[in-house]
C-alpha positions as CSV (number, residue, x, y, z in Angstrom):
1,X,113.1,88.9,133.5
2,X,115.6,91.1,131.7
3,X,118.6,90.0,133.7
4,X,119.4,86.3,134.2
5,X,118.8,85.1,137.7
6,X,121.7,83.8,139.6
7,X,121.9,80.9,142.0
8,X,122.4,82.3,145.5
9,X,123.9,80.9,148.7
10,X,121.9,82.0,151.7
11,X,123.7,83.1,154.8
12,X,121.5,82.5,157.9
13,X,123.7,84.8,160.0
14,X,123.8,87.9,157.9
15,X,122.2,89.5,154.9
16,X,125.3,91.2,153.8
17,X,125.6,88.9,150.8
18,X,122.8,90.8,149.1
19,X,124.7,91.0,145.8
20,X,124.1,87.3,145.4
21,X,120.4,87.6,145.2
22,X,118.2,87.6,142.1
23,X,117.7,90.8,140.1
24,X,114.1,91.0,141.5
25,X,115.4,91.3,145.1
26,X,115.2,94.6,147.0
27,X,118.1,96.9,147.2
28,X,120.5,96.8,150.2
29,X,121.0,99.5,152.8
30,X,124.7,99.4,152.4
31,X,125.9,101.7,149.5
32,X,129.1,99.6,149.1
33,X,127.1,96.4,148.5
34,X,124.8,98.2,146.0
35,X,127.7,99.6,144.0
36,X,129.4,96.2,144.0
37,X,126.2,94.5,142.8
38,X,125.9,97.1,139.9
39,X,129.4,96.6,138.7
40,X,129.2,92.8,138.8
41,X,125.9,92.7,137.0
42,X,127.1,94.8,134.1
43,X,130.4,92.9,134.0
44,X,132.5,95.9,135.0
45,X,131.7,97.5,131.7
46,X,133.8,100.7,131.1
47,X,130.8,102.7,129.8
48,X,128.8,102.3,133.0
49,X,129.9,105.2,135.2
50,X,129.7,105.1,139.0
51,X,130.3,108.5,140.5
52,X,130.7,108.4,144.3
53,X,130.6,111.5,146.4
54,X,129.7,112.7,149.9
55,X,127.1,115.4,150.9
56,X,126.2,117.2,154.1
57,X,127.8,119.7,156.4
58,X,130.6,117.2,157.5
59,X,130.3,115.1,154.3
60,X,128.9,112.3,156.4
61,X,126.3,111.1,153.9
62,X,127.7,108.9,151.1
63,X,126.0,108.8,147.7
64,X,126.6,107.6,144.2
65,X,125.1,108.2,140.8
66,X,125.2,105.5,138.1
67,X,124.6,106.1,134.4
68,X,125.6,104.7,131.0
69,X,128.0,107.0,129.2
70,X,126.7,108.0,125.8
71,X,123.0,107.5,126.7
72,X,122.8,110.6,128.9
73,X,123.5,114.3,128.6
74,X,126.5,115.1,130.9
75,X,125.5,118.8,131.3
76,X,122.1,117.7,132.7
77,X,123.7,115.5,135.2
78,X,126.1,118.2,136.3
79,X,123.6,121.0,136.5
80,X,120.4,119.3,137.6
81,X,121.8,116.6,139.8
82,X,125.3,116.9,141.1
83,X,125.2,120.6,141.6
84,X,121.9,120.4,143.4
85,X,123.1,117.6,145.7
86,X,126.4,119.2,146.5
87,X,125.3,122.8,147.0
88,X,121.9,122.5,148.6
89,X,122.3,123.9,152.2
90,X,119.2,122.0,153.4
91,X,120.4,118.6,152.1
92,X,121.4,117.3,155.6
93,X,118.0,118.3,157.1
94,X,116.3,116.2,154.5
95,X,118.1,113.1,155.7
96,X,116.8,113.7,159.2
97,X,113.2,113.5,158.0
98,X,111.1,110.4,158.0
99,X,111.3,109.7,154.2
100,X,114.4,111.4,152.8
101,X,114.3,109.7,149.5
102,X,110.8,111.1,148.9
103,X,112.0,114.6,149.9
104,X,115.0,114.3,147.5
105,X,112.6,113.3,144.7
106,X,110.4,116.3,145.3
107,X,112.8,119.0,146.4
108,X,116.3,118.4,145.2
109,X,116.7,116.2,142.2
110,X,115.8,118.3,139.2
111,X,115.5,115.6,136.5
112,X,112.5,114.6,134.5
113,X,110.3,111.7,135.4
114,X,112.0,111.0,138.8
115,X,110.8,107.7,140.3
116,X,111.6,105.7,143.4
117,X,113.3,102.3,142.6
118,X,112.9,99.5,145.1
119,X,114.2,96.3,143.3
120,X,117.2,95.4,141.2
121,X,115.2,94.5,138.1
122,X,113.7,98.0,137.9
123,X,117.1,99.6,138.6
124,X,118.9,97.7,135.8
125,X,116.0,98.3,133.4
126,X,116.1,102.0,134.0
127,X,119.9,102.1,133.7
128,X,120.0,100.5,130.3
129,X,117.1,102.7,129.2
130,X,119.4,105.7,129.6
131,X,118.2,106.9,133.0
132,X,120.4,108.1,135.8
133,X,120.3,106.2,139.2
134,X,120.9,107.9,142.6
135,X,122.0,105.6,145.5
136,X,122.2,106.8,149.1
137,X,124.0,105.0,151.9
138,X,121.7,103.7,154.6
139,X,118.5,103.5,152.5
140,X,117.3,100.4,150.5
141,X,115.8,102.6,147.8
142,X,117.1,104.5,144.8
143,X,116.0,107.3,142.5
144,X,115.9,107.1,138.8
145,X,115.5,110.2,136.6
146,X,115.6,111.0,132.9
147,X,118.7,112.7,131.6
148,X,118.7,111.0,128.2
149,X,120.8,112.5,125.5
150,X,124.0,111.7,123.6
151,X,124.8,111.9,120.0
152,X,121.8,111.7,117.6
153,X,121.4,112.3,113.9
154,X,119.8,115.6,113.0
155,X,116.5,115.8,111.1
156,X,117.2,115.6,107.4
157,X,115.3,115.1,104.2
158,X,114.3,111.5,103.5
159,X,116.6,109.7,101.1
160,X,114.2,106.9,100.0
161,X,111.1,109.0,99.3
162,X,112.2,112.2,97.6
163,X,109.4,114.8,97.1
164,X,109.6,117.8,94.8
165,X,107.0,119.7,96.7
166,X,106.1,119.2,100.4
167,X,107.9,118.9,103.7
168,X,111.6,118.1,103.7
169,X,111.9,116.7,107.2
170,X,112.2,113.0,107.9
171,X,112.2,110.6,110.8
172,X,115.4,109.9,112.7
173,X,116.6,107.0,114.8
174,X,115.1,108.6,118.0
175,X,111.6,107.5,118.7
176,X,110.9,110.6,120.8
177,X,111.9,112.9,117.9
178,X,109.7,110.9,115.5
179,X,106.6,111.2,117.8
180,X,107.3,114.9,118.2
181,X,107.3,115.3,114.4
182,X,103.9,113.7,114.3
183,X,102.6,115.8,117.2
184,X,103.5,119.0,115.3
185,X,101.3,117.9,112.4
186,X,98.4,116.4,114.3
187,X,97.5,118.8,117.2
188,X,94.5,116.9,118.5
189,X,93.7,115.3,121.8
190,X,92.5,112.2,119.8
191,X,96.1,111.4,119.0
192,X,96.9,108.2,120.8
193,X,100.2,106.5,121.5
194,X,100.9,103.2,123.3
195,X,104.5,102.2,124.0
196,X,105.9,98.9,125.0
197,X,109.2,97.1,125.0
198,X,110.0,94.3,122.6
199,X,113.0,92.0,122.5
200,X,114.3,90.2,125.6
201,X,117.9,91.4,125.0
202,X,117.4,94.7,123.2
203,X,114.3,96.0,125.1
204,X,113.4,98.2,122.2
205,X,110.8,100.9,122.6
206,X,107.9,100.3,120.1
207,X,105.0,102.7,119.9
208,X,101.5,102.0,118.4
209,X,100.1,105.3,117.1
210,X,96.5,105.9,116.0
211,X,93.7,108.4,116.0
212,X,91.0,107.7,118.5
213,X,87.6,107.8,116.9
214,X,89.0,107.6,113.4
215,X,90.9,104.3,113.5
216,X,88.7,101.2,113.6
217,X,88.9,99.7,117.0
218,X,89.0,96.2,115.5
219,X,92.2,97.0,113.6
220,X,93.8,98.7,116.6
221,X,93.1,95.7,118.7
222,X,94.5,93.4,116.0
223,X,97.7,95.3,116.0
224,X,97.9,95.1,119.8
225,X,97.3,91.3,119.7
226,X,100.0,90.7,117.1
227,X,102.5,92.8,118.9
228,X,101.8,91.1,122.2
229,X,102.6,87.7,120.6
230,X,106.1,88.8,119.6
231,X,108.6,86.9,121.8
232,X,112.1,87.3,120.4
233,X,115.5,88.3,121.8
234,X,116.1,91.2,119.5
235,X,114.2,94.0,117.7
236,X,116.8,96.1,115.8
237,X,114.7,97.5,113.0
238,X,111.1,97.8,112.0
239,X,111.7,95.1,109.4
240,X,112.0,92.6,112.3
241,X,108.5,93.5,113.4
242,X,107.1,93.6,109.8
243,X,107.9,89.9,109.3
244,X,106.3,89.0,112.6
245,X,103.0,90.7,112.1
246,X,102.3,90.5,108.4
247,X,99.3,88.5,107.2
248,X,101.0,86.4,104.5
249,X,104.6,85.3,104.6
250,X,105.0,83.5,101.3
251,X,104.4,86.4,99.0
252,X,106.6,88.8,97.1
253,X,104.2,91.7,97.6
254,X,104.5,93.8,100.8
255,X,101.4,93.8,103.0
256,X,102.9,96.3,105.5
257,X,103.7,99.9,104.3
258,X,106.9,101.5,105.5
259,X,108.0,105.1,105.2
260,X,110.4,107.6,106.7
261,X,108.2,110.7,106.0
262,X,106.2,112.2,108.9
263,X,103.7,113.8,106.5
264,X,102.9,110.4,105.0
265,X,102.4,108.8,108.4
266,X,100.2,111.7,109.5
267,X,98.0,111.5,106.4
268,X,97.6,107.7,106.9
269,X,96.6,108.2,110.5
270,X,93.9,110.7,109.5
271,X,92.6,108.1,107.1
272,X,92.2,105.6,110.0
273,X,95.4,103.5,109.7
274,X,97.7,102.6,112.5
275,X,101.4,103.4,112.6
276,X,104.2,101.5,114.4
277,X,107.3,103.5,115.4
278,X,110.4,101.6,116.5
279,X,113.3,103.2,118.4
280,X,116.6,103.0,116.5
281,X,115.2,103.2,112.9
282,X,113.8,106.1,110.8
283,X,111.3,103.7,109.1
284,X,107.8,103.6,110.4
285,X,105.3,100.9,109.6
286,X,101.7,101.7,108.5
287,X,98.9,99.1,108.5
288,X,96.7,98.1,106.9
289,X,98.4,98.5,103.5
290,X,96.7,98.4,100.1
291,X,98.2,97.6,96.7
292,X,97.4,101.0,95.2
293,X,99.0,102.7,98.2
294,X,102.5,101.8,96.9
295,X,102.0,103.9,93.8
296,X,101.1,107.0,95.6
297,X,103.9,109.6,95.9
298,X,103.9,112.2,98.7
299,X,103.7,115.1,96.4
300,X,100.6,113.7,94.7
301,X,98.6,115.6,97.3
302,X,100.6,118.8,97.2
303,X,100.2,119.5,93.4
304,X,97.2,120.0,91.1
305,X,94.9,116.9,90.8
306,X,95.2,116.7,87.0
307,X,99.0,116.6,87.1
308,X,99.0,114.2,90.0
309,X,96.5,111.9,88.2
310,X,98.6,111.8,85.1
311,X,101.8,111.0,87.0
312,X,100.2,108.3,89.0
313,X,98.7,106.6,86.0
314,X,102.1,106.8,84.4
315,X,103.7,105.1,87.4
316,X,101.2,102.2,87.2
317,X,102.1,101.9,83.5
318,X,105.8,102.0,84.4
319,X,105.3,99.2,86.9
320,X,103.8,96.9,84.2
321,X,106.5,97.8,81.8
322,X,109.1,96.8,84.3
323,X,107.1,93.6,84.9
324,X,106.5,92.3,81.3
325,X,109.0,94.1,79.0
326,X,111.6,91.3,78.8
327,X,109.0,88.5,78.8
328,X,107.1,90.3,75.9
329,X,110.3,90.5,73.9
330,X,111.0,86.8,74.5
331,X,107.4,85.8,73.5
332,X,107.4,88.0,70.4
333,X,110.7,86.9,69.0
334,X,110.3,83.2,69.9
335,X,106.6,82.4,69.2
336,X,104.8,85.4,67.7
337,X,107.0,86.9,65.0
338,X,103.8,87.7,63.0
339,X,102.9,90.4,65.6
340,X,106.1,92.3,64.9
341,X,106.1,94.8,62.0
342,X,108.0,93.6,59.0
343,X,110.7,96.2,59.0
344,X,111.3,95.8,62.7
345,X,111.3,92.0,62.4
346,X,114.0,92.1,59.7
347,X,116.1,94.5,61.8
348,X,115.8,92.2,64.9
349,X,116.6,89.1,62.8
350,X,119.7,90.7,61.4
351,X,120.9,91.7,64.9
352,X,120.2,88.2,66.2
353,X,122.0,86.5,63.3
354,X,125.3,86.4,65.2
355,X,123.8,85.7,68.7
356,X,124.3,82.0,69.6
357,X,121.6,82.0,72.3
358,X,117.8,82.0,72.2
359,X,116.0,85.1,73.4
360,X,115.3,83.6,76.8
361,X,119.0,82.9,77.6
362,X,119.9,86.3,76.1
363,X,117.5,88.1,78.3
364,X,118.4,86.0,81.4
365,X,122.1,86.9,80.9
366,X,121.5,90.6,80.7
367,X,118.9,90.7,83.5
368,X,121.2,88.9,85.9
369,X,124.2,91.0,84.9
370,X,122.2,94.2,85.5
371,X,121.0,92.9,88.9
372,X,124.7,92.2,89.8
373,X,125.7,95.8,88.8
374,X,122.7,97.3,90.7
375,X,123.6,95.4,93.9
376,X,127.2,96.3,93.6
377,X,126.3,99.9,93.2
378,X,124.2,99.9,96.3
379,X,126.8,98.1,98.5
380,X,129.8,100.0,97.4
381,X,130.7,103.5,98.8
382,X,128.3,106.1,97.4
383,X,131.1,108.1,95.6
384,X,132.3,104.9,93.8
385,X,129.0,103.0,93.5
386,X,127.3,105.3,91.0
387,X,130.4,105.4,88.8
388,X,130.7,101.6,88.9
389,X,127.0,101.1,88.0
390,X,127.1,103.6,85.1
391,X,130.5,102.7,83.6
392,X,129.9,99.0,84.2
393,X,126.6,99.0,82.4
394,X,128.0,100.9,79.4
395,X,131.1,98.9,79.1
396,X,129.6,95.5,79.6
397,X,126.6,96.3,77.3
398,X,128.8,97.6,74.5
399,X,131.3,94.7,74.9
400,X,128.5,92.1,74.9
401,X,127.0,93.5,71.7
402,X,130.4,93.6,70.0
403,X,131.2,90.1,71.1
404,X,127.9,88.8,69.7
405,X,126.5,87.6,73.0
406,X,123.4,89.7,73.0
407,X,121.6,91.9,70.4
408,X,121.3,95.7,70.6
409,X,117.5,95.3,70.9
410,X,117.9,93.3,74.1
411,X,120.1,96.0,75.5
412,X,117.4,98.5,74.9
413,X,114.7,96.3,76.5
414,X,116.8,95.6,79.6
415,X,117.7,99.3,80.0
416,X,114.1,100.4,79.7
417,X,113.1,97.8,82.3
418,X,115.8,99.0,84.7
419,X,114.8,102.6,84.3
420,X,111.1,101.7,84.8
421,X,111.9,99.8,88.0
422,X,113.7,102.9,89.4
423,X,110.6,105.1,88.7
424,X,108.4,103.1,91.1
425,X,107.8,105.2,94.2
426,X,108.0,102.3,96.7
427,X,111.2,100.3,96.8
428,X,109.4,97.3,98.2
429,X,106.9,97.0,95.3
430,X,109.8,97.5,92.8
431,X,111.6,94.5,94.3
432,X,108.4,92.4,93.9
433,X,108.3,93.3,90.2
434,X,112.0,92.3,89.9
435,X,111.2,88.8,91.3
436,X,108.0,88.3,89.3
437,X,109.8,89.4,86.1
438,X,112.0,86.3,86.0
439,X,108.9,84.1,86.5
440,X,107.1,85.7,83.6
441,X,110.3,85.3,81.5
442,X,110.1,81.5,82.1
443,X,106.4,81.5,81.2
444,X,107.1,83.5,78.0
445,X,109.9,81.1,77.0
446,X,107.6,78.1,77.5
447,X,104.2,79.3,76.1
448,X,104.7,82.8,74.6
449,X,102.1,85.4,75.3
450,X,99.7,82.7,76.6
451,X,102.2,82.0,79.3
452,X,102.5,85.7,80.1
453,X,98.7,86.1,80.4
454,X,98.5,82.9,82.5
455,X,101.2,84.3,84.9
456,X,99.4,87.6,85.1
457,X,96.1,85.9,85.9
458,X,97.8,83.9,88.7
459,X,99.4,87.1,90.0
460,X,96.0,88.9,90.1
461,X,94.3,86.0,91.8
462,X,97.1,85.9,94.4
463,X,96.7,89.7,94.9
464,X,93.0,89.4,95.5
465,X,93.6,86.6,98.0
466,X,95.9,88.8,100.2
467,X,94.7,90.7,103.2
468,X,96.4,93.3,105.4
469,X,95.1,93.2,109.0
470,X,91.8,91.9,107.7
471,X,91.4,94.5,104.9
472,X,91.4,93.2,101.3
473,X,94.7,94.0,99.7
474,X,93.2,95.1,96.3
475,X,90.5,97.3,97.8
476,X,88.8,99.6,96.6
477,X,89.2,97.6,93.3
478,X,88.2,94.3,94.7
479,X,85.8,94.5,96.4
480,X,84.7,97.4,94.2
481,X,84.1,100.7,96.0
482,X,83.2,103.6,93.7
483,X,83.8,106.2,96.5
484,X,87.3,104.8,97.0
485,X,88.1,104.9,93.3
486,X,88.6,108.7,93.6
487,X,92.1,108.1,95.0
488,X,93.4,105.0,93.1
489,X,94.5,105.2,89.4
490,X,93.8,108.9,89.5
491,X,93.6,111.5,92.3
492,X,90.3,113.4,92.3
493,X,90.3,117.1,93.4
494,X,91.1,117.6,97.0
495,X,87.7,119.1,97.7
496,X,85.9,116.0,96.5
497,X,87.9,113.6,98.8
498,X,85.3,114.0,101.6
499,X,85.2,110.4,102.7
500,X,87.8,108.1,104.3
501,X,88.4,104.6,102.9
502,X,85.3,102.6,103.8
503,X,87.0,99.3,104.6
504,X,89.5,100.9,106.9
505,X,87.0,103.2,108.7
506,X,83.3,102.3,108.9
507,X,82.1,104.7,111.6
508,X,83.8,108.1,111.2
509,X,84.1,108.2,107.4
510,X,83.4,111.9,106.9
511,X,86.6,114.1,107.0
512,X,85.5,117.4,105.5
513,X,82.4,119.3,104.5
514,X,80.7,118.7,101.2
515,X,80.7,122.3,100.1
516,X,84.5,122.7,99.8
517,X,84.5,123.2,96.0
518,X,85.9,126.7,95.2
519,X,83.2,129.2,94.0
520,X,84.6,132.3,92.2
521,X,82.5,135.4,92.9
522,X,79.8,136.2,90.3
523,X,79.3,139.6,88.8
524,X,76.4,140.4,91.2
525,X,78.6,139.6,94.2
526,X,81.4,141.7,92.8
527,X,79.0,144.6,92.3
528,X,77.7,144.2,95.8
529,X,81.2,144.3,97.2
530,X,82.0,147.5,95.2
531,X,78.8,149.2,96.6
């Protein structure tokens, strides 16, 4: 139960000590007892407002409304609730009927989703959910209605996934706003949404979203099962759920995709994936996630296929540059000097003549220093953080070269690596590269290029062993699917992407007609049109 049960002392002579009962007990007829119970249960919190008033011709009927300040819209309560109760001329007649609470629900209270509440557990759950409670003296029932509101962040352009071309709206912290953004894009009756509450203390609304008939039922059921096994006291962000439902914990690679762009989530839903929306965060989770998915930018599908293919292939090259650039420099200068052209080898040797450290220590110092600067730039205020990062990198790099701690060539390698890590579309896969980069540096310092290749082989084997909700992480590369290769390293023309990913959707794989290729009119057709 949401509220902790209390030990009660039973009074055999009277039931007026109703406030001592457990939260699951029924409401009392006496309004004073009910108000006292509410105030005691919430600890007399100042944001829980109890508004008492009287209605009827002679103001003989005592009522009260209870709500949490900041979670409701005050204008809705005043116009749709208080004004209706205080100004309705037939209000007293309703209370002479057999079921006045039902009549209030159907004729007077003009709120959304009005329900009759019978027990304390439901009442308190509705209260903390942002609903408004109506209590009436003499009746062991209450009404709960939705007047949710309060301050919310407006819809803005996403900050983590900037797109040159495409929609500029992004998710917010309100789950209802986020579901509405998806509904505007997918206007189909097959759009399904299942909402449940997770977290014993937070009672966070979490929605599972999928397309009926497109998403594989086995994957949808797997999502339901993993979500039902969650038994924690708090869910504050989608990252809490991500760690509880992912297939593999001990890996640096993300097996759950997250985004704050509605168009990306809509596109993944139409491919057969399942989205998880969490109230209180703009980041939605998408499963199953594939390795190649983290290199796909949103505007890949809004620009020409040849330009998108070139940029995507460049991103994959950039990922490997950020992965092996420092380790390649260490291996070449330590073990394989014969692979460096003579002029460049002489130049690097002259630069390193005053450096007292081996290449590995030199690269380690600069990489750690840059990671410190990057983390400081992220945590500091935005106006100051960028200046600190840029000035710090320039000053420290120049001073380190002049002091003879590192060589200018190492500054170039570290700078290239840093820029390459920023060019990766997904922040989560970029962090994976940052972690693996240090492991490859150790392999290069120990065995040269042989160590780098051994580390890369181990990484590829590990990637092939991963799964995301039962789907191979490296598909459609492993296992090989020629149909799926149209949207991996390159992006084929939009008219040729007529099939959904086979491993994600086995039944409804067709998503468009086969004759979608543009056909310019021939001379005969133009002549016929002119005649």
